[in-house]
Every structure is written in structure tokens, then in C-alpha cells.
N, C-alpha and C positions, 0 to 999 in steps of 0.2 A: 403336598407329598405326605403320605401317611407313614408313620414310623414303622408300621408293620411291614411295609414293603422293603425296608432295610437297605442294604448296599445297592441292590439293583435300582431302586428308585433314586437313590442318591446319585448313582452314575448317570441316570437319564437327566436328572436335574442339572448336573454339572455340564453335561453336553449342551443342554439348552442355554446355560449361562454363557458358555464359550461362544455360542452363535448369536446371542441377543445382546450381550453387554459389550460396549466399546466399538460400536459400528462407525463412529465418527471421531474426529479429533477435538470435539467440543466437550469440555469436562462436565458441563451441566447436562448435556444430552446423555452422557454416560451415567450420570446420577439418576436421571429419569428412567433410563433403561434398567438400572439396578433395582429401583423401587418397584417398577412394574413386574419384573421377574420374581421378586420376593412375594408379592401379593398373589401372583398366579400360582406359585408353587409351595409356599411355606407358611404364610401368615395372613392375618386379617388386615393388618396395616403396616406400612413401612414408610420411613422418611430417611432422607440422606442429607447430612449437613457437612458443609465444607469449611475448613479453617484456612486463614491466611497466614500472615507472619506470626500472629499471636494465638491465644487459646480461644478466641471468639469464634463461635460456629454460626454459619448462616444456613438456614434450611433452604435448599434449592430444589428439592423434589419430595413429593409425598403422594402416596397412593392408599386406597382402601379406607377403612373406618378410622380416620386419623384421630378421632376423639379418644381412642384407646391409648394414644401417646401423650395425653395431657398429664401434667405433673412433672416433677423433676426427672430428668433423664439420667439413667446410670452413665457414669463417665467411663469411657473406654480407657484401657491401660494396655500398652503394647506387651507388657509382661503377663497380663491376665486378659486374653483376647475377648472374653465374653463376660459382660457384667449384666446382672439380672436385677429387675425390680418387680416385686409382686404388688398388685393393687394399683388403683388410680387415685388421683387427687379427690375425686368425688366419692370414693369408697367402693366403687364397682370393681369387680374382679377383672384383672388384666395381667398378662404375663409379658413383660417387656425386656428385650435383650438389646445390648449395645455392643457393637463390634467396630474397631477402628478401621479406617481406610488407610492401609499402609503400603508402601512400595519403597524398596531400597532403604529401609530403615527410616523412612520419612513418614510422618503421620499427616495425611491430607484432610482428615475429617472423621466422621463416624456415620454408621448406619444404625437406625433403630428399627426393630421389628417387634410386633405385638400380636398376641392372641387373646381372644376374649375369655376363653374358658379353660384352656389347658396349656401346659408348658411345652417346651421344645425338647425333643428327644436328642440322643447323641448324634445320630446320622443327620438330623435336621440342622443341628448346630454346626456340624462339619460342613454341610452345604452352604450355610449362611456365611461361615468364615471364608470358604472358597470364593463365593460370589463377591464378598467384600474385598478380598485380596485381589481378585481379578479387576474389579472396578478401580481399586487403588492404583494398580499398575497403569491402567489407561489414563486415570486422572494425572498421575505423575508424568506420563509421556506427554499429555496435552499441555501441561504447565511448562515442561522443558521446551516443547516446540514453540509455545507462545513467547517464551523468553528469548529464544533464538531469533524468532521473527521480529520481535521488538528491537533487538540489537541491530538487525539489518535496517529496519525502518529508521532508527536513531542515526545510524551511519549515513543513510541516504539524506535524511533531513539536514544533518550537519553539513553535507556536501553541497546541497542544492538550494537550501532555503535562502541564502544570501548570495546573489551573483556579485561579480566584481564591480568596481566603480565605473559607471559610464561617465562621459563628459557632462558637465553641468548643462550644456545646451540640449541635452536629450533627457526627457522624463520617461522613466520606465516603471513598470509594476510587474510582479511575477507571482506565481503560485505553483506549489507542488502538492499533489494529492495522491498518496499511495492507494493501491487497490484494496478497499475494505479495511476494517479495523485490525485484522490479524493476517492479512495476506502477505506473502513474501514480497519484499521490495523488488522493484525492477531497476532498469538501467537508464531511466529518463533523467535528463539533466539540462541545465541552461547556464549561460555565462554571458557576461558583458565585460569587454576589454577596452580600456581607454587608450586611444591612439593619438598620434600627433595631429596638429592642425584642427582640433575640435571634432575629430571623428571618433566613432565608437563602433566596435565590432560586436554584434549580437550573434549568439550561437545557441541553438537548441539541438539536442541529440537524443538518441534512443538506442541503447545497447540491447541486443537480442537476449531474451531470457529473463529470469528472475533470481532472486537470492543474493547472497553475499558475493558470489563470483561475478555476477552482473554489476553489482555496486562497485567492486574493485576495478573491473574493466572500465566502468564509467569514469571513475576517478583518474584512471590512466589516460583515457581520451581527453579528459579535461586538462590534465597537466600538459599533455602534448600540445593541445590547442593554445594554451597560454604561452608556451615556449615559441611556437611558430608565429603567433600573433605579434610578438615583439619585433619580428623582422619586417612588419608592415607590408606583407604581401597582399595581393588582391584576393578576394574570397575564393575564387576557383583554384588559385595556387595554394591557398591554405589547405583546402581539401586534398589537393594532390600530395602535399607533404604529409598530411595526417594519414592518408591512405598508404603511402609508401612505408612510413615508420610502423604503422600498425600491422601491415602485412608481413613485416619481418619477424613479428612475434607470433608464432604458430598457436600459442595458447589463448590469444586474445579473440574474443567474440566479435563478429561483424557488428556494425552500428550504422544507423542512418544519421544524417547530420545536415542541418541547414545553417549557412553562414551568411550574415548580412552586414555590410559595412555602411553605416549611416553617416552622411556628411551634411549636417544641418546648414552649415555656412554656404554651401553650394546648392542645397536643396536636392540632393541626389542620394540614392541608396543603390548598392550593388549587391546582387544576390547570387548564391551558388548552392546547389543541392546535391547531396550524396544519398539518393534513394529516399529522401524525406518528402512528406506531404507539403503542398504549396502553402506559402504564407498568405495571409489575408490582409487587406487594407480597408479600413473604415473611414469614410469621409466625414467632414464636419457636419453634414446633414444626417449622418447615421447609417448610410447605406454601406454594404460591404461587397468586396469582390476578391476573387482569388487571382494571384499573379502566376502567369504561366512561366515558371522558372525551369530552365532545362535541367533534367534529372539525370545524374550520373549514377554509377553503381555504389552500393554501400561501402563504407570505409572498411579496410581490412582485407579487401579482396585482391588488392595490388593491380587492379585493372586500370584505374585512373580514368581519364577522359571527361573531366569536368569543365563546364562552361559557365560563364557569368551573364547575368542580365542586369542592366542599369535602368532604373526608373526614377523619375522625379518624385520627391516627397516634401511636403510642406507642413507648417505648423497646424494646419487644419486636418491633417490625416494621422491616423493611429495605425501602426503596423502591429500585426498579431502573429507570433510564432507559437507553435504548439506541437505536442507529440500526438501519435495516433489514438491514444486512449480517450482524448477529448471528443473525437468525432465518430470513430468506428464502432459499429454495433454488429454483433454476431448475426450472420444470415442476411445482412443488408449490403447492397452495392455501395462501393465507396463514393460514387458520384452522388448518390442520395444522401449519404452522410455529410459530404462537403456542402451540399446545397442547404442542408439544415443550418450550417454555420453561417453562410452568407445571407440567409433569410432573416437572421437576427437584425434588429434595428437598435442603434445606440441613441441615447438622448443627445440633444444638441449640446455641443461643447463638452462631451464626455471626456474625462481625463483617463489616462491609461488604467488606473485602478478601477474606475467605473466600467471600463471595457472588460477587464478581467472578471469582475463580478457578474456582469451581464452574460458573458460567454459561459462561465461556469454554471450559473443558475439556469440559463436558457437551455443548455445541453445536458443538464443534470449530471455534472461531472462527479458529484459525490457518489453516484451510483454507477459510474463507468465500469466497463469490463476490463480495464487495464489501468496502469498508472497514468496520471495526467500531469504534464508540465506545460505551463502557459507563460508567455512573456508578451507584454504589450509595451510599445514605445512610441513616443511622439516628439518631434522636434519642438523645442521651446521657441517662441517668437523672439526675434532679435531685439535687444533693447537699444534705445537711441545712443547710449554711452559706449556701445561696443565699437572699438576702434580697429578690431582685426588682429591685434597682437595676440599671438598664440593660438587664436581660433579664427584667424582672418580668412579672407577670400583666397589668399595664396595657400591653397590646401595641398600643395605638393603634387607628387605624381600619383596617378592611379586612382581616380574615383570612377573611372569608366571600365567597361568590360574588357578592354584590351590590355590591362596590366599584365 
């Protein structure tokens, strides 16, 4: 931009700045856009440096003849928005200005702009300050958004990282992977509830949507599940109760849910599903299969109609529960996605943690398109000293589908 063009050129440059700077919520991308804009319109070289909690600046973007920026940089001051340095460390001529990146009275860093032979005019400095201010606003917004997202992730991790205590005769492993490093957290969750007679209730669920609202609803579903589980109902009746209570709250989001009651003493597992993907079972030889569990409507609809499926399970088998983020891929048929899961082969004698590792690695869960929650469980072999007291073969009523 030539100073001779005056206000008209300044206006055109500001319009370009509004269009080109802050096109994403990534603060570093905003800085790259700022540096590129300045080199195109104002100067021979530009750099943008961000600061964290202290005064240390990290250069995150640079464009043009960056050698012009060598030497001590003028330190920006919010009360003196443009600081000037004439000359370079090697004695060559350079005109360098420094402007703070500010927003809401917060300083997020500084921008350096340099020219090789002439200084900056009044309108050019005004454009530089405008662009820096605009970038500062976007950087501040990105940082507030990142802080809010991290709060949601921390909440979710605190809620789902450690499921409840299973019975000692059931070995479990679990993992929760939020979508991306900065993505809004979703409503994926899992739980293990210790029941009487050596049984354990395993649950995995997925609340529709993302963000703090989904995390709050997830916690509500989890609390309801714990309360109902204490009554020792069969899995399909647990879902029926959860559906009725959730439907009474019009603000609660629908959720899918899979409930499994594992009874190692009797070698039996009972399954019930509310709109959830089927569980998988891996044998001692490493092969996997999906279980054809009857699927009822998602929780919160008030429709009910859940059924149970009873299947034998032994110490050589590992049960896998998961949310859809593990298998689903955009544009792919769900049968193809599920076939990829069952095509995985476990090593002989794989423990639940090994199964979780193999599944997450084999399906590239770190780069999934949604949050991922996974639970693997395997009955422990009965020890010779087991007498049946407390975990005995008298497992009470209801390990079959007719409870």
C-alpha cells in the first residue's frame, strides 16, 4: 500500500484484512493469515509472536524477507501501540515496527513489520494497528474457545475415566478418547456396577450431541443407571426404567445404551440394547463375532419395548462394548465398519487391556470421527479355593432373559 493512496487505500486494505484474517478458530492460523496480509499490503517482512501466561514470546508465523527482523525487537506497549527500531543488527538499513496483539485489554503477543528502505506512513501505521487488533480479537476468541473445550474434556474425563468397581471375578479394561485435541466433548460413557452373587453390570452409552450439555446429560444417565442397578433388575428392565425416567425430563437428550449383566459363576451373560451397536466377543483363539442383541429404541423416547438375550461366556472369551465412534466412518456402510472390527485378531491369551489396545490401534481410534469409549471384560478362571460364599453358584434370580 502506498502512502500516496491515502485513506482510500487504507480502506481497501482494511476490507481485505476483515476478509482474510480470522477464517478459523486456530490461533496460529490467524497469525499466519496476519503475517501474509501484512507482507502483501504493507511491508517487506512480518512476524507474529504469541505470549502465554508470562512475557515470553514464541514466533508462530513469519513471511517475507525475515532477515530484516534480525536484532532486538522493539517491545510493544499497550499505552504506546507502535514501537519503532531503525537499523538492523548487521548495520543494514531497516525500519521495524512492533504492535501488540490486544483484545479486551489482554495482550496476546505482538506483530513485527519491517521495510528495507523507508519508514511507515500515518495511514500505513493505522492499517497495521487495525490488522493487529483484528487478529488479537480472533486470537482471544480462539483461546477462550479452547479453554471452554478443555473444561468440557476435563469434565468428561473425570466422569468416564474410571468406571465403578466390578466384581473381582471379572477383569475389565476401558478407554475413553475424545474427538481430536480440541474438539467439543461428547456424551460417551461407560460404567461397571458390582451386583450380588458375584455378578457385574457393564454399561456403555452415548448421548446425542457434543459439548457441556451432552456431558451433563451423560452424567444424569449414569446417575440414573446406578440407582436402578441397585434394585438388581434384569438388563432389559434396567433399560425400561431408564427410558421412563429420562422421558419424563423434556430437556434431556436421547441416548443409546447397551447393558450387560455378567455372571461368571454360572458362565452366563445377559444383554439388552437401547439403539446401541452390537457387542463383540473374542474367543481365546483371537477370532471375533458380533452378538445379535435385540435392539430397542434409544433412551428418552418413552417408547420402551426392550428385550434381553442370554448367552454363555467363559474365561477364554473377552466381551467388547464400544460406542459408534470406534467403528463408524463417514460415507461407509455400517456393516462394512462392523466387519472391520470382527476382522481383527487377538493374540492367544490376550487380556482385556490387550484387547482394548488392539482394537483402538487396529481401528485407528485416535483419528476417529467421533468420541470413542471402549470396555473389554473377561471372566476370571475360578480358583480351587472358591467355595461359593458370596459369589457361589446360588446366583439368585434372574440371569436369564425372562427376568
